[in-house]
Every structure is written in C-alpha cells, then in structure tokens.
C-alpha positions in Angstrom: -17.9 -72.1 66.5 -18.0 -71.2 70.1 -16.9 -67.9 71.4 -18.5 -64.5 70.6 -17.4 -62.5 67.6 -17.1 -58.8 67.4 -20.2 -56.9 66.0 -19.8 -53.1 65.3 -23.5 -52.5 65.4 -26.2 -54.5 67.2 -30.0 -53.7 66.4 -32.9 -55.3 68.4 -36.2 -55.3 66.6 -39.1 -56.4 68.8 -42.4 -57.7 67.5 -45.5 -58.6 69.4 -47.7 -61.5 70.6 -47.5 -64.4 68.2 -47.0 -68.0 69.1 -43.8 -69.7 67.9 -45.7 -72.0 65.7 -47.7 -69.3 64.0 -44.5 -67.5 62.9 -42.8 -70.8 62.0 -45.7 -72.4 60.0 -46.1 -69.3 57.9 -44.2 -70.8 55.1 -44.7 -68.3 52.5 -44.0 -65.2 54.7 -41.0 -63.0 54.3 -39.6 -64.2 57.8 -39.8 -67.9 56.8 -39.0 -67.7 53.1 -36.4 -65.1 53.0 -35.1 -64.2 56.4 -34.8 -67.5 58.1 -32.4 -69.0 55.4 -29.9 -66.2 56.3 -30.4 -66.4 60.0 -29.7 -68.4 63.2 -33.3 -69.5 64.0 -34.0 -70.7 67.6 -36.5 -73.5 68.1 -36.6 -73.2 71.9 -36.7 -69.5 72.7 -38.8 -68.2 75.3 -40.2 -64.9 76.7 -39.8 -64.6 80.4 -43.2 -63.2 81.5 -46.5 -61.9 80.6 -47.5 -59.2 79.8 -45.3 -57.1 77.6 -43.7 -54.8 80.2 -41.6 -57.2 82.0 -40.3 -58.7 78.9 -39.2 -55.3 77.6 -37.6 -54.6 81.0 -35.7 -58.0 80.9 -34.2 -57.2 77.3 -33.2 -53.7 78.4 -32.2 -54.2 82.1 -32.0 -57.8 82.9 -34.8 -57.6 85.3 -38.6 -57.5 85.3 -38.4 -55.1 88.1 -41.0 -57.4 89.8 -43.5 -56.9 87.0 -44.7 -60.2 86.2 -47.9 -62.6 86.4 -50.3 -60.3 84.5 -52.5 -57.6 85.7 -52.5 -53.9 85.2 -49.1 -53.6 87.0 -47.3 -55.1 83.9 -48.9 -52.7 81.5 -48.4 -49.6 83.7 -47.6 -46.0 82.7 -44.3 -44.6 83.5 -44.1 -44.0 87.3 -43.3 -40.5 88.5 -39.5 -39.7 88.5 -38.6 -42.7 86.3 -37.3 -44.6 89.5 -35.2 -47.3 87.8 -31.6 -47.3 86.9 -29.1 -49.8 85.3 -29.8 -50.7 81.8 -28.2 -51.4 78.6 -28.2 -47.8 77.3 -26.6 -46.4 80.5 -23.9 -49.1 80.7 -23.1 -48.7 76.9 -22.8 -44.8 77.1 -20.6 -45.1 80.4 -18.4 -47.6 78.6 -17.9 -45.0 75.6 -20.3 -46.6 73.3 -23.5 -45.3 71.6 -26.9 -46.2 72.2 -30.2 -45.2 70.3 -33.8 -46.2 70.4 -36.2 -45.5 67.5 -39.9 -45.6 68.2 -42.6 -45.4 65.5 -45.3 -42.9 66.8 -43.1 -41.9 69.7 -45.1 -41.0 72.8 -44.9 -37.1 73.4 -43.8 -35.8 76.8 -44.8 -37.7 79.8 -48.0 -39.1 78.3 -48.7 -42.7 79.0 -49.7 -43.6 75.3 -49.6 -42.1 71.9 -52.7 -39.7 71.6 -54.1 -41.1 68.4 -55.7 -44.4 68.2 -55.0 -47.1 65.4 -57.6 -49.0 63.2 -58.1 -51.4 66.1 -59.2 -48.4 68.5 -56.3 -48.6 70.8 -53.2 -46.2 70.9 -50.7 -46.5 68.1 -47.8 -46.6 70.7 -47.8 -47.6 74.3 -45.5 -47.0 77.2 -45.0 -50.7 78.0 -43.0 -51.1 74.9 -40.6 -48.2 75.6 -38.8 -49.3 78.8 -36.3 -46.4 78.8 -38.9 -43.9 79.9 -38.9 -45.6 83.3 -35.2 -45.2 83.8 -33.6 -42.0 85.0 -30.2 -42.8 83.6 -31.2 -42.8 79.9 -30.6 -39.5 78.1 -33.6 -38.1 76.2 -31.3 -37.5 73.3 -30.8 -41.1 72.8 -34.6 -41.7 72.0 -35.9 -40.6 68.5 -38.9 -40.6 66.4 -38.9 -43.4 63.8 -40.7 -42.6 60.6 -43.2 -45.3 59.7 -41.7 -48.2 58.0 -38.3 -46.7 57.2 -34.8 -47.9 57.8 -33.5 -45.7 60.6 -30.0 -44.6 61.3 -28.4 -47.8 62.5 -24.9 -46.3 63.3 -25.1 -46.5 67.1 -23.3 -49.4 68.7 -26.5 -50.6 70.1 -30.0 -49.6 68.7 -33.5 -50.7 69.8 -36.3 -50.5 67.2 -40.0 -50.3 68.5 -42.7 -50.5 65.6 -46.2 -49.1 66.4 -49.0 -51.3 67.3 -50.0 -52.0 63.9 -46.5 -52.8 62.3 -45.5 -54.9 65.3 -48.6 -57.2 64.7 -50.3 -56.5 68.1 -53.1 -54.8 66.8 -53.2 -56.0 63.3 -52.1 -59.7 62.3 -49.2 -61.9 61.8 -49.4 -61.2 57.9 -49.4 -57.4 58.4 -46.5 -57.6 60.7 -44.7 -59.8 58.2 -45.4 -57.2 55.4 -43.8 -54.6 57.7 -40.9 -56.7 58.2 -40.5 -57.2 54.5 -40.5 -53.5 53.9 -37.9 -52.7 56.7 -35.6 -55.6 57.4 -33.7 -55.9 53.9 -32.4 -52.4 54.6 -31.2 -53.3 58.0 -29.6 -56.6 56.5 -27.9 -54.6 53.8 -26.5 -52.0 56.4 -25.2 -54.9 58.7 -23.5 -56.6 55.6 -21.4 -53.6 55.0 -20.8 -52.5 58.6 -20.4 -55.8 60.5 -23.7 -55.5 62.1 -26.1 -58.0 63.9 -29.9 -58.0 63.9 -31.8 -59.6 66.7 -35.4 -60.0 65.7 -37.8 -61.4 68.3 -41.4 -61.5 69.4 -41.9 -60.3 73.0 -44.3 -63.0 74.2 -46.6 -65.7 72.9 -50.1 -65.2 72.3 -51.5 -68.2 74.1 -48.6 -70.0 75.9 -47.3 -69.5 79.3 -44.3 -72.0 79.1 -41.2 -70.7 81.0 -43.0 -67.6 81.9 -43.9 -65.8 78.5 -44.3 -68.8 76.2 -42.3 -70.1 73.1 -41.5 -67.3 70.6 -39.6 -66.8 67.5 -36.1 -65.4 67.6 -33.8 -64.8 64.7 -30.1 -63.4 64.7 -29.0 -62.2 61.3 -25.5 -60.8 60.3 -22.3 -61.6 58.6 -20.9 -63.1 61.7 -23.9 -65.6 62.1 -23.8 -69.2 60.7 -27.4 -69.7 59.4 -29.2 -72.8 60.6 -31.9 -74.0 63.0 -30.6 -74.3 66.6 -32.2 -76.2 69.5 -30.4 -74.5 72.4 -32.8 -73.0 74.8 -32.7 -69.1 75.2 -34.6 -66.4 76.5 -34.7 -62.5 77.0 -31.7 -62.7 79.4 -29.7 -64.8 77.0 -30.2 -62.2 74.5 -29.2 -59.3 76.6 -26.2 -61.4 78.0 -25.0 -61.8 74.3 -25.2 -58.3 73.6 -23.3 -57.4 76.8 -20.6 -59.8 76.1 -20.2 -58.9 72.4 -19.8 -55.2 73.5 -17.7 -56.0 76.6 -20.3 -54.5 78.9 -21.0 -55.3 82.6 -23.8 -57.9 83.3 -27.1 -56.4 84.3 -29.6 -58.0 86.6 -30.1 -61.7 85.9 -27.8 -61.8 83.0 -24.8 -62.5 85.3 -26.2 -66.0 85.8 -27.2 -66.6 82.3 -25.1 -68.0 79.5 -24.7 -65.9 76.2 -25.6 -67.4 73.0 -22.9 -69.5 71.5 -22.3 -72.0 68.7 -24.0 -70.0 66.0 -21.1 -67.9 65.1 -18.6 -68.1 62.0 
C-alpha cells in the first residue's frame, strides 16, 4: 500500500446533488449493494463549492476560476471566447496521451443549454456540467455525444462522462440515478478489468450541506488496482484531480500542486 499504481485508462463519472448519507444509507441500491463491495469508498469526501460549475472546474482544471459562493455566476453560460486555459485535457494531449469527454444530450454549437426540457421542465443538459466549453485549449474533436445509458468508448487515457439531468439524479431522484448507474457501470467495470482501467464515481456536491465548501459527498474508486474497503482519509475534488495527474505523470494544475494524491487504497 502507499504509492500510486499505473492505470491505462481513467474514467471520471459525475453524478449530481446528493448528500453523502442519502447515498450511503440506500442499502438496497446498486451503488451500495453491488459497487461498494468492489470499491474504495470514502467516508470523508467533500465537494469544494456550491453550485455545480466551480466543482466541475476544480475536477477539470484544479481551480474554481473564482466561481464560488452561490449565485448566477456559478451557473453561468460559457463566456465569449472560452477565456480559460490549463486543464487536464490540454495537459494530457500535450504529454502524448488521449482525452475524451462523452456527454448525454450534448449541447449544440454555442448554446448555453440543451434545447429540449426533461420531465422536470429544465434542460436535459447544461453548460455548467461541461467545463471544457469554457477552455480554449480543448479541441472540439475530444468532445462526443454519448448515446443515452450506453457504455461509451473508454479507450482514451482519460475520459470524463457527463450524464444528462435525469440520469445524474439532478432532475429525478437518487433511485432514478441509481438505476442509471446499474445500467451503465457494470460495462465500465468489465472494460476496466480487462484494460487496467480505473473508474472514479463521484457526486458533484451535497444537496443540503456546506461543509468544506460543497458538502460531504459519496466518492468511489473501482478498478483492478484498488483494494476494496471503506477509507477515512479526507479527500476533495483537488485530491481526485491530483491523483489522476500523478497516475498519468502529468503536471499539477491550479491548487492540485498543494494537495496530496489519494494513497493507501491500492494493491
């Protein structure tokens, strides 16, 4: 135990707006009954901010770009010219690795949100969950439409998966999101088992908890290099990104340089 192992493929799957205890206490759910026993499960994992956008920025670029503390600014549409640079996609590509993002109901063109509403009456997909549209150094060719509730191509070295607002549980329920994960995650786990892959599954922020910025959330790491157990170490979005950077020997972005990677959970 201790150092970081190699992972040929790292997949980050982001869910939405659930308190840690809601996820942890759903005992008959797919996440708790099936995925947790094969995963590193973190009892002290925290989002860094409210609302969604700064958390996604933190996971993607190691900084909230000043978007924190609530308000419309944290749910903003993409600014003109995609003014930001410096992110895990750009550093991976510059280092000769591959990056891909798959988005359910991918937003067309320069629109702020997906042009069709879900059963809750809000857009199926929103800009604030797709951070790369704000960065000028991410090639459009790296961003793909993700057919609903399928297992996408996971062959890139680093892949981000963004469900729509129903599947991620934001506009539905914890149970709906869990049924989505039950449909998609087994295929990801099977791929990782035969391709030395790591799945990072996390919820972006808590629903009603501001502890450490964004509240206590569920985070699971699953893959052949992981020793399944519950772990008490404190982690956050920056810890997750730092771990990905170190596993792929990439430079540290933003605040990850002052953050420790996740250790002690590996075979």
